[in-house]
C-alpha positions as CSV (number, residue, x, y, z in Angstrom):
1,M,118.9,129.1,80.3
2,A,118.7,126.0,78.0
3,L,118.7,122.7,79.8
4,P,121.0,119.8,78.7
5,S,119.1,117.1,76.8
6,S,120.2,114.5,79.3
7,L,118.6,116.5,82.1
8,I,115.4,117.0,80.1
9,F,115.3,113.2,79.5
10,A,115.7,112.4,83.2
11,I,113.0,115.0,84.1
12,F,110.6,113.5,81.6
13,S,111.2,110.0,82.8
14,A,110.9,110.8,86.5
15,T,107.8,113.0,85.9
16,L,106.0,110.0,84.6
17,S,105.6,109.0,88.3
18,S,104.1,112.5,88.9
19,F,101.8,111.8,86.0
20,L,100.7,108.5,87.7
21,F,100.0,110.3,90.9
22,G,97.8,113.0,89.3
23,Y,96.1,110.5,87.0
24,N,95.0,108.1,89.7
25,I,93.6,111.0,91.8
26,G,91.5,112.4,88.9
27,V,90.4,109.2,87.1
28,I,87.6,108.4,89.5
29,N,85.6,111.6,88.9
30,A,84.3,111.5,85.3
31,P,83.1,107.8,85.1
32,R,81.4,108.0,88.6
33,V,77.8,107.3,87.2
34,V,79.0,104.6,84.8
35,V,80.9,102.7,87.4
36,A,78.1,103.1,89.9
37,Q,75.6,101.6,87.4
38,W,78.0,98.6,86.9
39,I,78.2,98.1,90.7
40,R,74.4,98.1,90.8
41,K,74.2,95.6,88.0
42,V,76.7,93.3,89.7
43,R,74.7,93.4,93.0
44,C,71.4,92.9,91.1
45,E,72.6,89.8,89.4
46,R,74.1,88.4,92.6
47,N,70.7,88.8,94.1
48,G,69.2,86.8,91.2
49,G,67.5,89.8,89.6
50,V,67.6,91.4,86.1
51,A,69.3,94.8,86.0
52,D,67.7,98.0,84.8
53,Q,64.0,97.1,85.2
54,E,61.3,99.8,85.3
55,N,59.3,98.4,88.2
56,A,62.0,96.4,90.0
57,T,61.4,96.1,93.8
58,D,65.2,95.4,94.4
59,I,66.8,98.8,94.6
60,W,69.9,97.4,92.9
61,C,67.9,96.4,89.8
62,R,65.8,99.6,89.5
63,H,65.9,101.6,86.2
64,Y,66.8,105.4,86.3
65,E,66.4,107.9,83.6
66,A,69.9,109.0,82.3
67,E,69.4,112.7,83.3
68,N,68.5,111.8,86.9
69,A,70.7,108.8,87.4
70,S,73.6,110.7,89.0
71,N,71.5,112.2,91.8
72,V,68.7,109.7,92.4
73,M,70.5,106.4,92.5
74,F,73.0,107.6,95.1
75,K,70.3,109.3,97.3
76,E,68.1,106.2,97.3
77,N,70.9,103.7,98.0
78,D,73.0,104.1,101.1
79,D,74.9,100.9,100.4
80,L,75.9,102.2,97.0
81,N,77.1,105.4,98.6
82,T,79.2,103.4,101.1
83,I,80.8,101.3,98.3
84,W,81.6,104.4,96.3
85,S,83.1,106.1,99.4
86,L,85.2,103.0,100.0
87,I,86.5,103.0,96.4
88,S,87.5,106.7,96.9
89,A,88.9,106.4,100.5
90,I,90.8,103.2,100.1
91,F,93.0,104.9,97.6
92,C,94.0,107.5,100.2
93,L,94.5,104.8,102.8
94,G,96.9,102.9,100.5
95,A,98.8,106.1,99.7
96,F,99.1,106.9,103.5
97,C,100.4,103.4,104.2
98,S,103.2,103.6,101.6
99,A,104.0,107.3,102.4
100,I,104.9,106.5,106.0
101,F,107.6,104.1,104.8
102,L,108.9,106.5,102.2
103,S,112.1,107.2,104.2
104,F,113.0,103.5,104.3
105,F,112.5,103.1,100.5
106,V,114.5,106.2,99.4
107,N,117.4,105.5,101.7
108,R,117.5,101.7,100.9
109,F,116.9,101.8,97.2
110,G,117.6,105.4,96.3
111,R,115.4,108.0,94.7
112,R,115.6,106.5,91.2
113,G,115.4,102.9,92.5
114,T,112.3,103.7,94.5
115,L,110.6,105.1,91.4
116,L,111.4,102.0,89.4
117,L,110.3,99.5,92.1
118,N,107.1,101.5,92.6
119,N,106.0,100.5,89.1
120,I,105.2,97.0,90.5
121,T,102.2,98.4,92.4
122,S,101.1,100.4,89.4
123,I,101.1,97.4,87.2
124,V,99.4,95.0,89.7
125,G,96.8,97.6,90.7
126,S,96.0,98.4,87.0
127,I,95.5,94.7,86.1
128,C,93.2,94.3,89.1
129,M,91.1,97.2,88.1
130,I,90.9,96.1,84.4
131,E,90.0,92.6,85.4
132,S,87.3,93.7,87.9
133,L,84.9,94.4,85.0
134,Y,85.3,91.0,83.4
135,V,85.0,89.0,86.6
136,A,82.1,91.2,87.8
137,S,83.8,92.0,91.1
138,Y,83.7,95.5,92.6
139,E,85.7,94.0,95.5
140,L,88.6,93.5,93.0
141,L,88.2,97.2,91.9
142,I,88.5,98.2,95.6
143,V,91.6,96.0,96.0
144,G,93.1,97.6,92.8
145,R,92.4,101.1,94.1
146,F,94.2,100.3,97.3
147,I,97.2,98.9,95.5
148,I,97.3,101.9,93.1
149,G,97.1,104.1,96.3
150,L,100.3,102.4,97.5
151,N,101.8,103.5,94.3
152,S,100.6,107.1,94.6
153,G,101.9,107.4,98.2
154,L,105.5,107.2,97.0
155,N,104.8,108.9,93.6
156,S,103.5,112.0,95.5
157,A,106.8,112.7,97.2
158,V,109.8,110.9,95.6
159,P,109.7,112.6,92.1
160,P,110.2,116.1,93.5
161,M,113.0,114.8,95.8
162,Y,114.8,113.3,92.8
163,L,114.1,116.3,90.5
164,T,115.5,118.8,93.0
165,E,118.5,116.7,93.7
166,I,119.5,116.4,90.0
167,S,119.2,120.2,89.6
168,N,121.5,123.0,90.6
169,A,120.3,125.9,92.8
170,R,119.6,128.2,89.9
171,I,116.9,125.9,88.4
172,R,115.9,123.8,91.4
173,G,112.5,125.4,92.0
174,A,111.5,125.3,88.3
175,V,112.5,121.7,88.0
176,G,110.8,120.8,91.3
177,T,107.6,122.5,90.0
178,V,107.5,120.1,87.0
179,H,106.3,117.5,89.5
180,S,103.1,119.5,90.0
181,L,102.8,120.2,86.3
182,G,103.0,116.4,85.6
183,N,100.2,115.5,88.0
184,V,98.0,118.5,87.0
185,F,98.4,117.6,83.3
186,A,97.6,114.0,84.2
187,L,94.4,115.2,86.0
188,F,93.5,117.0,82.8
189,I,94.1,113.9,80.6
190,S,92.0,111.7,83.0
191,Q,89.1,114.1,82.6
192,I,89.4,114.0,78.8
193,L,89.7,110.2,78.6
194,G,86.8,110.0,81.0
195,L,84.4,111.6,78.5
196,P,81.7,109.4,77.0
197,Q,83.4,109.8,73.6
198,F,86.5,108.1,74.8
199,L,86.7,105.7,77.8
200,G,83.9,107.0,80.0
201,T,81.6,104.2,78.9
202,H,80.2,100.9,80.2
203,E,82.7,99.0,78.2
204,G,85.7,101.3,78.5
205,W,85.9,102.5,82.2
206,S,88.1,99.6,83.4
207,F,90.7,100.5,80.7
208,L,90.4,104.1,81.9
209,F,91.3,103.0,85.4
210,G,94.1,100.7,84.1
211,F,95.7,103.3,81.8
212,S,98.5,103.6,84.4
213,L,99.9,100.3,83.1
214,I,101.0,102.0,79.9
215,I,102.8,104.9,81.7
216,S,104.6,102.4,84.0
217,V,105.9,100.4,81.0
218,I,107.2,103.7,79.4
219,Q,109.0,104.6,82.6
220,L,110.5,101.1,83.0
221,C,111.9,101.6,79.4
222,T,113.4,105.0,80.1
223,L,114.4,105.6,83.7
224,P,117.0,102.9,83.9
225,F,119.1,105.0,81.4
226,C,119.2,107.8,84.0
227,P,121.6,107.9,86.9
228,E,120.7,108.0,90.6
229,S,120.6,111.3,92.3
230,P,124.2,112.6,92.8
231,R,123.3,113.9,96.2
232,H,122.0,110.5,97.3
233,L,125.1,108.8,95.9
234,Y,127.5,111.2,97.7
235,L,125.7,112.0,101.0
236,N,124.0,108.7,101.7
237,K,126.2,106.1,99.9
238,N,129.5,107.9,100.0
239,D,129.9,107.0,96.3
240,L,132.1,109.9,95.1
241,L,132.8,108.5,91.7
242,G,129.1,107.7,91.1
243,A,128.1,111.2,92.2
244,R,130.7,112.8,89.8
245,R,129.5,110.6,86.9
246,A,125.9,111.5,87.6
247,L,126.8,115.2,87.6
248,E,128.6,114.8,84.3
249,Y,125.6,113.1,82.9
250,F,123.4,116.0,83.9
251,K,126.0,118.4,82.5
252,Q,126.4,120.2,85.8
253,E,129.7,121.6,87.0
254,P,131.3,118.7,88.9
255,T,133.9,120.7,90.9
256,E,131.4,123.3,92.2
257,E,128.7,120.8,93.0
258,M,131.1,118.2,94.6
259,S,132.5,121.0,96.8
260,A,129.1,121.9,98.0
261,M,128.2,118.3,98.7
262,E,131.6,117.8,100.5
263,K,130.8,120.6,102.9
264,E,127.3,119.1,103.5
265,Y,128.8,115.6,104.0
266,E,131.3,116.9,106.6
267,V,128.5,118.6,108.6
268,Q,126.4,115.5,108.3
269,Q,129.2,113.2,109.7
270,H,129.3,115.2,112.9
271,Q,125.6,115.0,113.4
272,P,123.5,112.0,114.6
273,K,121.2,110.3,112.2
274,V,118.0,112.3,111.9
275,T,114.9,110.3,112.8
276,I,111.3,111.5,112.5
277,A,111.3,112.1,116.3
278,N,114.4,114.4,115.9
279,L,112.4,116.5,113.5
280,F,110.2,117.6,116.4
281,T,112.7,117.7,119.3
282,D,115.5,119.7,117.6
283,R,114.6,123.4,117.5
284,L,116.0,124.1,114.0
285,L,114.5,120.9,112.5
286,R,111.2,121.6,114.3
287,R,110.9,125.0,112.7
288,A,111.6,123.6,109.2
289,I,109.2,120.7,109.5
290,L,106.4,122.9,110.9
291,I,106.8,125.2,107.9
292,C,106.6,122.2,105.6
293,I,103.6,120.7,107.4
294,V,101.7,124.0,107.4
295,A,102.5,124.6,103.7
296,M,101.1,121.1,102.9
297,L,98.0,121.6,105.1
298,S,97.4,124.9,103.4
299,Q,97.3,122.9,100.1
300,Q,95.0,120.2,101.3
301,Y,92.6,122.5,103.3
302,S,92.6,125.3,100.7
303,G,89.3,124.1,99.4
304,I,90.6,122.7,96.2
305,N,88.7,119.4,96.7
306,A,85.5,121.3,97.4
307,V,85.9,123.4,94.3
308,M,86.4,120.3,92.2
309,F,83.4,118.8,93.9
310,Y,81.2,121.8,93.3
311,S,82.4,122.7,89.8
312,S,79.8,120.8,87.8
313,S,76.9,122.1,89.9
314,I,78.2,125.7,89.6
315,F,78.4,125.4,85.8
316,T,75.0,123.8,85.7
317,S,73.5,126.7,87.8
318,A,74.9,129.1,85.2
319,G,72.5,127.6,82.7
320,M,74.6,124.8,81.2
321,D,73.1,121.4,80.7
322,S,74.9,118.4,82.3
323,I,76.9,117.6,79.2
324,V,78.2,121.1,78.6
325,A,79.0,121.4,82.3
326,L,81.1,118.3,82.0
327,Y,83.1,119.9,79.2
328,A,83.4,123.1,81.3
329,T,84.9,121.0,84.0
330,V,87.4,119.6,81.5
331,A,88.2,123.2,80.4
332,M,88.9,124.0,84.1
333,G,91.4,121.2,84.0
334,G,93.0,122.9,81.0
335,I,93.2,126.2,82.8
336,F,94.7,124.4,85.8
337,T,97.4,123.0,83.5
338,L,98.2,126.3,81.8
339,A,98.5,128.1,85.2
340,T,100.9,125.4,86.5
341,I,103.1,125.9,83.4
342,V,103.3,129.6,84.3
343,A,104.3,128.5,87.9
344,V,107.3,126.6,86.5
345,F,108.8,129.9,85.3
346,A,107.3,132.2,88.0
347,V,108.7,130.2,91.0
348,E,112.3,131.1,90.0
349,R,111.5,134.6,88.9
350,F,109.5,135.7,91.9
351,G,110.5,133.2,94.6
352,R,108.7,130.6,96.7
353,R,107.6,132.7,99.6
354,P,105.8,135.6,97.8
355,L,104.2,133.3,95.3
356,L,102.9,130.9,98.0
357,L,101.6,133.7,100.2
358,S,99.9,135.5,97.3
359,G,98.4,132.2,96.1
360,L,96.9,131.4,99.5
361,I,95.6,135.0,99.9
362,G,94.0,134.8,96.5
363,D,92.4,131.4,97.3
364,A,91.1,132.9,100.6
365,V,89.5,135.8,98.8
366,T,88.0,133.6,96.1
367,T,86.4,131.2,98.6
368,V,84.6,134.1,100.2
369,M,83.5,135.3,96.7
370,L,82.2,131.7,95.9
371,V,80.1,131.7,99.1
372,I,78.5,135.0,98.3
373,F,77.8,134.3,94.6
374,M,76.6,130.7,95.2
375,V,74.1,131.9,97.9
376,L,72.9,134.7,95.5
377,S,72.6,132.2,92.7
378,E,70.5,129.9,95.0
379,N,68.2,132.8,95.6
380,G,67.6,133.3,91.9
381,S,70.2,135.8,90.8
382,E,71.3,134.5,87.3
383,W,74.2,137.0,87.1
384,A,75.7,135.5,90.3
385,S,75.9,132.1,88.6
386,Y,78.3,133.4,86.1
387,L,80.4,135.1,88.7
388,S,80.5,131.8,90.6
389,M,82.0,130.3,87.5
390,I,84.6,133.0,87.2
391,S,85.4,132.6,90.9
392,V,86.1,128.9,90.3
393,F,88.5,129.6,87.5
394,M,90.2,132.3,89.6
395,F,90.6,129.9,92.6
396,V,92.2,127.3,90.4
397,I,94.7,129.8,88.9
398,F,95.7,131.1,92.3
399,F,96.1,127.5,93.6
400,A,98.2,126.4,90.6
401,I,100.6,129.3,90.9
402,A,102.1,128.2,94.2
403,P,99.9,126.4,96.8
404,G,99.8,123.4,94.4
405,P,103.5,122.9,93.5
406,V,105.6,124.6,96.3
407,P,104.7,122.3,99.3
408,W,105.9,119.2,97.4
409,F,109.5,120.3,97.0
410,L,109.8,122.6,100.0
411,S,111.2,119.8,102.3
412,S,113.9,119.1,99.7
413,E,115.1,122.7,100.0
414,L,114.8,123.3,103.8
415,F,116.6,120.1,104.9
416,T,120.1,118.6,104.5
417,A,120.4,115.2,102.9
418,G,120.5,113.5,106.3
419,A,117.1,114.8,107.3
420,R,115.5,115.1,103.9
421,S,114.0,111.6,103.6
422,S,112.5,111.7,107.1
423,A,111.1,115.2,106.5
424,T,109.6,114.1,103.1
425,C,108.1,111.1,104.8
426,V,106.3,113.3,107.4
427,V,105.1,115.7,104.8
428,A,103.8,113.0,102.5
429,G,102.1,111.3,105.5
430,V,100.4,114.6,106.5
431,N,99.2,115.1,102.9
432,W,97.6,111.7,102.6
433,A,96.2,111.7,106.2
434,S,94.6,115.0,105.4
435,A,93.2,113.7,102.1
436,L,91.8,110.7,103.9
437,L,90.1,112.9,106.5
438,I,88.7,115.2,103.7
439,T,87.4,112.2,101.8
440,F,85.4,111.0,104.8
441,C,84.4,114.3,106.4
442,F,83.8,116.6,103.5
443,P,80.5,115.0,102.4
444,L,79.2,115.3,106.0
445,V,80.2,118.9,106.4
446,E,78.9,119.8,102.9
447,K,75.6,118.2,103.7
448,A,75.2,120.2,106.9
449,T,76.5,123.6,105.7
450,G,76.1,123.6,101.9
451,E,77.8,126.4,100.2
452,Y,79.1,127.8,103.5
453,T,81.6,124.9,103.6
454,F,84.0,127.2,101.9
455,L,84.2,129.5,104.9
456,F,85.9,126.8,106.9
457,F,88.6,126.8,104.2
458,T,88.8,130.6,104.3
459,G,89.5,130.6,108.0
460,F,92.2,127.9,107.7
461,L,93.9,129.7,104.9
462,V,94.1,132.9,106.9
463,L,95.8,131.1,109.7
464,C,98.3,129.5,107.3
465,V,99.1,132.8,105.7
466,I,99.9,134.3,109.1
467,F,102.1,131.4,110.1
468,L,104.0,131.2,106.8
469,F,104.4,135.0,106.6
470,V,106.2,135.0,110.0
471,K,108.2,131.7,109.8
472,M,108.9,130.8,106.1
473,P,112.2,132.0,104.6
474,E,112.9,132.5,100.9
475,T,114.9,129.6,99.3
476,R,115.2,130.8,95.7
477,G,118.7,130.4,94.4
478,K,120.2,129.7,97.8
479,T,122.5,126.8,98.8
480,I,121.5,124.5,101.6
481,D,124.0,126.3,103.9
482,E,122.4,129.7,103.2
483,I,119.0,128.3,103.8
484,Q,120.1,126.8,107.1
485,I,121.5,130.1,108.3
486,E,118.2,131.8,107.4
487,L,116.3,129.2,109.4
488,K,118.4,129.8,112.5
489,K,117.3,133.4,112.6
490,H,114.7,134.1,115.3
491,L,114.7,130.6,116.7
């Protein structure tokens, strides 16, 4: 079914926020060594030394050969590790801080209004990160990462809310999946721009970090021409005329959609305002929020972060040199993007439930395969190195098909408008709290258990599959009333 050009324009503009979310997650990986060398130079010069000296006694000023720099300088300098961990973790902390206030923003300013206002943090954070290079202050870089984290906390959850609310039931899942496509594509772009041939250099890395500024300007020039979510206008603002005009802009059938929203509004009027506490005290709401939380946890603890962390070493163990391994990692990002494009169409054809369960089962199997092949590779089996590579690609494909996109728009489908913002707030908070925990704990667990780290993820995935198999209903093509009836079964 062909989409109206006005809807395509709105999807494009809103998905720029999804792009910012994915870009700011991925941008930190490729230039890790270059930024770390800059931090060392700043500390060396603050100590009165001269950077990059062969026989320097100050560890901040010591010279490292290019091929060994990545491993040696981090192993020898605990303070450098701490600073880099802070740059990584402060982003997740900022995202968590804004995510817990998501309900306030989307109800006070609307879905579209929140996306527009959120560009303030993107612009300020980008400027801080660009300027950090020129004022020789890694502290300013940390501040910029925190501010851009505030931006990502809202951008992780508001776009799928807006996208699903401007779409009808027939295309809701496909349009909601575009959010995931936007952030995965941005992750791919960040990997390409982070190559030494582009912005992954000593002079260009700050512009790599500040690239979000351009995306924010584009959105500020396009999103104001799109209307607010019709469901928000009708159900939260009681603006019937505004909702009808929005439906007409998106070329939806006003009579049919207004009738459905009128029924939802009448039910909502006879129910108390849903708070976050209500989500866990009401039996129906508790079932729905637990499904959303487990789906989101299955995404965060699937092992995707570990796979990304190990990818370069897996490719290197297969006989690639460090530069070729870097390009292979970029290729993995391309596969991730292509698989997510497939998910956009598959989610409406096959449904959310079977895709999510099959994706999680596939990831559970491939994590076991990875452990087996990585252990064999460590013991000298060259063929196992190549099977490890294949396992990485298989894991990414399974993840992209459903565990990546579905958890982000599931709360928009399982909850009525009165509870949707609170539920999305909880789900976004769970996502970023989990990301923060992984950022801090994964290096410690990986150091203690090595390749066997993946077995923790395998066990967690199995538990998630069992829970979702028993509790999760199918939502494809169903109205909110039909989904609510489905949820009430087996309470």
